[in-house]
C-alpha positions as CSV (number, residue, x, y, z in Angstrom):
1,M,58.7,-36.0,21.6
2,N,59.6,-32.7,20.1
3,R,57.0,-33.1,17.3
4,K,54.4,-33.7,20.0
5,N,55.4,-30.6,21.8
6,N,55.3,-28.5,18.6
7,A,51.9,-29.8,17.7
8,T,50.7,-28.9,21.2
9,K,52.1,-25.3,20.8
10,Q,50.2,-24.9,17.4
11,R,46.8,-25.6,18.9
12,L,44.4,-22.7,18.9
13,A,42.6,-21.6,22.0
14,I,38.8,-21.8,21.7
15,H,36.6,-19.4,23.6
16,W,32.9,-20.3,23.8
17,K,30.5,-17.4,23.3
18,K,28.6,-16.7,26.5
19,P,24.8,-17.0,26.2
20,A,22.9,-13.7,25.8
21,R,22.6,-11.9,29.1
22,F,19.4,-10.1,28.2
23,K,16.3,-12.2,27.7
24,V,13.1,-10.6,26.5
25,P,9.6,-12.0,26.7
26,I,7.9,-13.2,23.5
27,P,4.2,-12.5,22.9
28,R,1.9,-15.5,22.5
29,D,0.7,-14.3,19.1
30,E,4.3,-13.8,17.9
31,P,3.8,-15.6,14.4
32,E,0.6,-13.7,13.7
33,R,2.1,-10.4,15.1
34,L,5.1,-10.7,12.7
35,V,2.8,-11.4,9.8
36,A,0.8,-8.3,10.7
37,L,3.9,-6.2,11.0
38,H,5.3,-7.3,7.6
39,H,1.9,-6.7,5.9
40,Y,2.4,-3.0,6.4
41,K,5.5,-3.0,4.2
42,I,7.1,-0.4,6.5
43,L,10.3,-1.9,7.6
44,D,13.5,-0.3,6.2
45,T,11.6,2.4,4.4
46,P,12.9,6.0,4.2
47,P,11.8,8.6,6.7
48,E,8.3,10.1,6.2
49,E,7.2,13.5,7.5
50,D,3.9,12.3,9.0
51,F,5.7,9.8,11.4
52,D,8.5,12.3,12.1
53,N,6.0,14.9,13.1
54,I,4.3,12.6,15.5
55,A,7.6,11.6,17.2
56,A,8.6,15.3,17.5
57,L,5.2,16.1,19.0
58,A,5.5,13.2,21.5
59,A,8.9,14.5,22.6
60,H,7.6,18.0,23.0
61,V,4.4,17.1,24.9
62,C,6.2,14.7,27.3
63,G,9.3,17.0,27.7
64,T,11.8,14.3,26.8
65,P,15.0,14.5,24.6
66,I,14.2,11.2,22.8
67,A,11.1,9.9,21.1
68,L,10.8,7.0,18.8
69,V,8.3,5.2,16.5
70,S,9.7,1.7,17.1
71,L,8.7,-1.4,15.2
72,V,9.6,-4.8,16.8
73,D,10.7,-7.3,14.2
74,S,11.8,-10.9,14.9
75,D,15.3,-10.1,16.0
76,R,15.5,-6.3,16.1
77,Q,13.6,-3.1,16.8
78,W,13.7,-0.6,13.9
79,F,12.9,3.0,14.2
80,K,10.6,4.5,11.6
81,A,10.9,7.9,13.2
82,R,13.4,9.1,15.8
83,V,14.1,12.3,17.7
84,G,17.3,12.7,19.7
85,L,18.8,9.3,18.7
86,S,21.2,8.7,15.9
87,V,20.9,4.9,15.5
88,A,18.3,3.4,13.2
89,E,17.8,0.1,15.1
90,T,19.0,-2.1,17.9
91,S,18.8,-5.8,18.6
92,R,15.6,-7.0,20.1
93,D,17.2,-8.6,23.1
94,I,18.1,-5.2,24.6
95,A,14.9,-3.4,23.5
96,F,12.6,-1.8,26.1
97,C,9.9,-1.9,23.5
98,A,10.1,-5.7,23.5
99,Y,8.5,-5.5,27.0
100,A,6.1,-2.8,26.0
101,I,4.4,-4.9,23.3
102,M,3.5,-7.5,25.9
103,Q,0.7,-5.3,27.2
104,R,-1.9,-3.0,25.7
105,G,-1.6,-0.2,28.2
106,L,1.3,2.2,28.7
107,F,4.5,0.6,29.7
108,V,6.6,2.8,32.0
109,V,10.0,2.4,33.6
110,P,10.6,5.4,35.9
111,D,14.3,4.5,36.7
112,A,16.0,1.8,34.6
113,T,18.9,1.6,37.1
114,K,16.5,0.4,39.7
115,D,14.7,-2.1,37.5
116,R,16.2,-5.6,37.5
117,R,15.1,-6.2,33.9
118,F,17.2,-3.2,32.7
119,E,19.8,-2.3,35.2
120,D,22.5,-4.2,33.2
121,N,21.2,-3.3,29.8
122,P,23.8,-1.7,27.5
123,L,21.4,1.1,26.7
124,V,21.4,1.9,30.4
125,E,25.0,1.4,31.2
126,A,26.4,3.2,28.1
127,E,25.0,5.8,25.7
128,P,22.3,6.9,25.5
129,K,22.2,6.0,29.2
130,I,18.5,5.6,29.4
131,R,16.9,6.1,32.8
132,F,13.2,6.8,31.9
133,Y,11.1,5.0,29.4
134,A,7.4,5.2,28.5
135,G,6.0,3.3,25.5
136,A,2.4,3.2,24.1
137,P,2.0,0.0,22.1
138,L,1.0,0.2,18.4
139,V,-1.9,-2.2,18.2
140,T,-3.4,-3.3,14.9
141,P,-7.2,-3.7,14.3
142,D,-6.6,-7.4,14.9
143,D,-5.1,-6.7,18.3
144,H,-1.4,-7.4,17.5
145,A,1.1,-5.1,19.1
146,I,3.7,-4.5,16.4
147,G,5.7,-1.7,18.1
148,T,5.5,1.4,20.2
149,L,5.5,5.1,20.2
150,C,7.9,5.7,23.1
151,V,9.6,8.6,24.9
152,L,12.9,8.3,26.8
153,D,14.9,10.5,29.1
154,R,18.4,10.4,30.6
155,V,17.1,11.2,34.1
156,P,14.5,9.3,36.2
157,R,11.0,10.8,36.0
158,Q,7.3,10.2,35.7
159,L,4.7,11.4,33.2
160,K,1.8,13.6,34.2
161,A,-1.7,12.3,33.5
162,A,-2.2,14.7,30.5
163,Q,1.1,13.5,29.0
164,T,0.1,9.9,29.4
165,E,-3.2,10.5,27.6
166,A,-1.4,12.5,24.9
167,L,1.1,9.7,24.3
168,R,-1.7,7.1,24.0
169,A,-3.5,9.4,21.6
170,L,-0.4,9.9,19.5
171,S,0.2,6.2,19.3
172,R,-3.3,5.8,17.8
173,Q,-2.4,8.4,15.3
174,V,0.7,6.4,14.3
175,M,-1.5,3.3,13.8
176,N,-3.9,5.5,11.7
177,Q,-1.0,6.5,9.5
178,L,0.1,2.9,9.2
179,E,-3.4,1.7,8.2
180,M,-3.8,4.5,5.7
181,R,-0.4,3.7,4.2
182,R,-1.2,0.0,4.0
183,K,-4.6,0.7,2.3
184,I,-2.9,3.0,-0.2
185,Y,-0.3,0.3,-0.9
186,D,-3.0,-2.4,-1.2
187,L,-5.0,-0.2,-3.6
188,R,-2.1,0.5,-5.8
189,H,-1.3,-3.2,-5.9
190,E,-4.9,-4.1,-6.7
191,L,-5.0,-1.4,-9.5
192,L,-1.7,-2.8,-10.9
193,A,-3.0,-6.3,-10.9
194,R,-6.3,-5.2,-12.5
195,G,-4.4,-3.3,-15.2
196,Q,-2.4,-6.4,-15.9
197,H,-5.5,-8.5,-16.1
198,E,-7.2,-6.1,-18.5
199,R,-4.1,-6.1,-20.7
200,S,-4.2,-9.9,-20.7
201,L,-7.9,-9.9,-21.7
202,R,-7.2,-7.4,-24.5
203,R,-4.5,-9.8,-25.9
204,Q,-6.9,-12.7,-25.6
205,V,-9.6,-10.8,-27.5
206,R,-7.2,-9.8,-30.3
207,L,-6.0,-13.4,-30.5
208,A,-9.6,-14.6,-30.7
209,H,-10.4,-12.1,-33.5
210,A,-7.3,-13.2,-35.4
211,T,-8.3,-16.9,-34.9
212,C,-11.9,-16.3,-36.0
213,H,-10.6,-14.4,-39.1
214,G,-8.4,-17.3,-39.9
215,Q,-11.2,-19.8,-39.5
216,R,-13.5,-17.7,-41.8
217,Q,-10.8,-17.5,-44.4
218,L,-10.3,-21.2,-44.3
219,L,-14.1,-21.9,-44.6
220,H,-14.3,-19.5,-47.6
221,K,-11.4,-21.3,-49.3
222,A,-13.0,-24.7,-48.6
223,A,-16.4,-23.6,-49.9
224,H,-14.7,-22.3,-53.0
225,R,-12.9,-25.6,-53.6
226,L,-16.2,-27.4,-53.0
227,Q,-17.9,-25.3,-55.6
228,T,-15.1,-25.9,-58.0
229,G,-15.3,-29.6,-57.4
230,A,-19.1,-29.5,-57.9
231,S,-18.6,-27.7,-61.2
232,V,-16.2,-30.4,-62.3
233,I,-18.5,-33.1,-61.3
234,A,-21.4,-31.4,-63.1
235,T,-19.3,-31.4,-66.3
236,L,-18.3,-35.0,-65.9
237,S,-21.8,-36.1,-65.2
238,Q,-22.9,-34.6,-68.5
239,R,-20.2,-36.6,-70.2
240,V,-21.1,-39.7,-68.3
241,G,-24.8,-39.2,-69.3
242,V,-23.9,-38.9,-72.9
243,G,-21.3,-41.7,-73.1
244,A,-22.8,-44.3,-70.8
245,S,-24.8,-47.3,-72.0
246,H,-28.6,-47.3,-72.0
247,D,-28.8,-49.3,-68.8
248,E,-26.0,-47.7,-66.7
249,G,-26.4,-44.1,-67.8
250,P,-29.6,-43.0,-66.0
251,E,-28.5,-44.6,-62.7
252,T,-25.0,-43.2,-62.8
253,L,-26.3,-39.8,-63.7
254,R,-28.8,-39.9,-60.8
255,V,-26.1,-40.8,-58.3
256,T,-23.7,-38.2,-59.6
257,K,-26.4,-35.5,-59.5
258,A,-27.3,-36.4,-55.9
259,A,-23.6,-36.1,-54.9
260,L,-23.4,-32.8,-56.7
261,R,-26.5,-31.4,-54.9
262,S,-25.0,-32.5,-51.6
263,L,-21.6,-30.8,-52.3
264,Q,-23.4,-27.6,-53.4
265,A,-25.5,-27.5,-50.3
266,L,-22.4,-28.1,-48.1
267,A,-20.6,-25.2,-49.9
268,R,-23.6,-22.8,-49.3
269,E,-23.7,-23.8,-45.6
270,M,-20.0,-23.2,-45.1
271,K,-20.3,-19.8,-46.7
272,Q,-23.2,-18.8,-44.5
273,H,-21.3,-20.0,-41.4
274,A,-18.1,-18.2,-42.4
275,G,-19.9,-14.9,-43.1
276,K,-18.1,-12.1,-44.9
277,P,-14.3,-12.2,-44.6
278,H,-12.7,-9.1,-43.0
279,A,-9.3,-8.1,-41.7
280,P,-8.4,-8.9,-38.1
281,R,-8.6,-6.0,-35.6
């Protein structure tokens, strides 16, 4: 009985993890969208002045303390540029930008505390205590929204018409920078591949020259040996002609001379085919 009680005391309490409270919508083109995003080779790269300047300009034009160039990956949003925010990324399930990429127009949340989608969001309840959000989606030439240029504030507000247009225009500039960066990367990759191909061709040409040189040398040696053999046969044929009987001598000599002429012709042909021997390049 005591053993049973001791075993009961040693059991560990198990607490099941609660399901995620914040669900975000997933675009219909999610697989293609992620392929497009990763094709830009931008995730987890160091800061770049061009993107930092656009984020700073967006914050200035819209009069907000926070501005971000946000890229929405499969399970996170990562910030290529950020103004007024110290963190480099957040999980996707609490990202305002996860909603912004669902549409092609500007996505605006005037007051997050009064929006059922965000009122319990950790980014609203705790720091940075977001109240206002406006995000212009970053749309690729193939119409995939891979992220946003967004501005945020800690107080409820609205954007003026001029600010809205400016934010849209700046989001297009972000995409222009991404496209230019991608093309430069692709061009470098193509030039690298072409250089490797050219080096491979040069190696093959050198190998072919070396192989041809070896073949020519072999043909010259074979032709020399044939000529030597023909000389030996010529000498022997003379002896055969002298020492053979009256009946066998002429026929044997005729056959031998025919073979000799054939060998000599073959030697000349091999020499012509081989050309002049020279050192490999």
